[in-house]
N, C-alpha and C positions, 0 to 999 in steps of 0.2 A: 074145337076151340083151342085146346092146349097145343095141338099140333100146329095150328096156324100161328100161335104166339111163338112157338119154337122156330118156325120158318122165318117170321119177321125178325126175331133176334139174330138169327144166323145171317140174314141179309144185311141188317144194320152193322153187325160186326165185320162182315166182309167189306162193306162200303167204307167203314172207318179205316180198316187196314189198308184198303186200296188207296184212299186219299193220303194216308200217312206215307205210304210208299212213294206216291207221286211227289209229295212235298219234299221228301228226302232227295229224290232225283233232281228236282228243280233247284234245290238248295246247292247240290253238288255242282250243277251247271253254273249258277251264279257265283259260287266260290271261285271257280276257274276264271270267270270274267273279271272278278275283283283282283285276282292274282295277276292277271295279264296287265291290268291298268296299273297296278302297283309297280310292276317291273318296266313300265313304259320308258321312264327316264334312263334306266340302265341300258335298255336296248338302244336308245338314241346315242348315248355316250359311246357304246361299243361300235356303232356304225360310224360315228364321227372319227373315232380313233383309227379304224380301218381305212377310211377315206383319206385321212391325213398321211397314212403310210403307203397309199397307192395300192392297197390290196383289194382291187375291184372285184376279182373273182370271189373272194371271201365275203364281200359285201352282198353280192348277188345271192350267194348261197344262204347267207344269214337272212336276207329278205324273203327268200323262198320258204325257209323254215318258219319265219314269223307269220307269213301269210297262211301256211298250212295250220299252224297252231291257232290262229285267230278264227279260221274257218270252222274249227271244231267247237268253238265256244260262242260264236256269233248267233244272235237270235234272228233267224232268217224268215220266220213265218209270223205274219201279223194278220190275225183273223178278224179283229174287231172286238174280241172277248179275251180279257187278260188271262183268265184261268185256262182257256183253250190254248192260247199262245204258249203258256208255261208248259202244259202237258205235251203239246206237239213238239216244241223245241227240245224239251227234256228227252223225249223218246227218240227224236232224230239224232241227238247227241249220243245216245246209247247205240243206235244203229251204226253211226259212224265209227264208234269204238270197235264194233264187231265187223267192220268192213262191209256194211250193207248199204248200197246206193239207194237213196230215197229221192223220188221225184214227187214234189208236193205243190199243190195249188189249193189254197184254202181262204175262204172269205165267208163269214157267218152273217147272214142277213139280219138286220136289226129287229125284224118281226119274228125271229125264231123264238118259239115258246119254251124251248128246252132250257132247264136251269143249268147253272155252272156245274153243280155236282153231277147231274145226269150226263152232261157233256163229257166230264172227266171219266165217268164209267164207260161210256161208249168208245171214246177215242183211246183211252188207256188200255182197255181190254183188247180191242182190235189190233192195236200196235204191239202189245205184248205178245199176242198170238203170232203176228206177222214176223216179229223179230226171232221168236223161238223157232219157227219153221225155217227161217233163213239160216240160222246157225247150224242146222243139220246138213246143209248143202255146201258144196265147194264154193269158194269165194267168187269164181267167175260166173256162177249161176244165180247169185243173190240179187234181189231187187225188191223194192216196195214202191207202189204208186198210190198217192193219196189225192182225192179230189173232194173238196167240201165247198158247197155253194148253193145256189138257187136254181131249181129246175121247174119252170112255169110257176105254179103257186105252192111248190113244195121245197122244204129244206132237204137237200140231197147230199149224201155222203157215200163215197165209193172207195173201198180199200182193196187193192190187189197186191198179192205178194207171191214170191217164188215158193214152191212147195215140192214135195216128193211125189209119191204115187197118189192117185185119186183116193179120197177118203170116202167111206161108206156112211150113209145116214143111219142114225139110231134115234127113234123118237122125235123126228123132225129136225134134229141137229146132227152134226158130224161127230164121229168117234174121234178120240184124241189119244195120242201117244204120250201125252204129258201126265195124264191122270185126271182125277175128278175135278180138281181146281180149274183146269183149263176149260173143261166142258161147262162148269158152273159159270165161268166168266162169260162165255158166249151166250149162255142162257140168260144171264143178267142183262146183256145188251138187248136181247130180244124182248125181255120184260120191260125195259125202259122205253123202247120204241112203241110197244103196245100201249103203254101208259099215255102216250101222246097221240094215240089213234093213227100211228104210222104203219108202214110196211117194211118188213125185214126179209131179205133174201140172201142166201149164201150158195155159192156154186164151187164145187171142187172138181178139178180135172188134173191129169198128169202134168206136173210142172207148175201149177198155179192154183191159187185160192182167191176168190173174189167175194166180198160182202158189199151189198148195196142197201141203203136205208133211205126211205122217203117219209118225211113228217110234214103234215100240213102247217103252213105258216099262219100265224095269228092274224 
């Protein structure tokens, strides 16, 4: 009984720390967006001045830089769930900062029974793991692919990321080079999926790691 209470407290503390971390990341992303909007008029004035002087090459370069800057802060994923949007876009922003290409398609069905908090645990942990694995690799080998949607009568999530050598299973999960917190995060995802009567599978091979989740729709 005491051991179970200790486990519950650890899980609650872990979940609280996780959500705080995600909130900080999302706030950082929105701060960049507010900063870009604040500078909007200055950008327009600079472009007008360059146009008036006939510095068209300078204008083109300025526009290219603005487009790249805006791409880094633009909210590109709209799943239908605000918290999921925030987590996905926050993590994609971090991936971009680490020069990790992300190909994402995500739409959460209205009948999905998973709570916002549990969605944060699933998406956040899987993307944290994917980003960390990519950071170990040369830039030209990095990638993350995300698919979130409906598959027949199931809520379906698939995450694939570049990885190094094939990992070995230990106790039903894969060993981690990051330490116990990394393995605990993956175990938390599996626990959340089980809570909703879903199926969790993970596959490691040389060069890639894939996680798939199926959860019955309400």
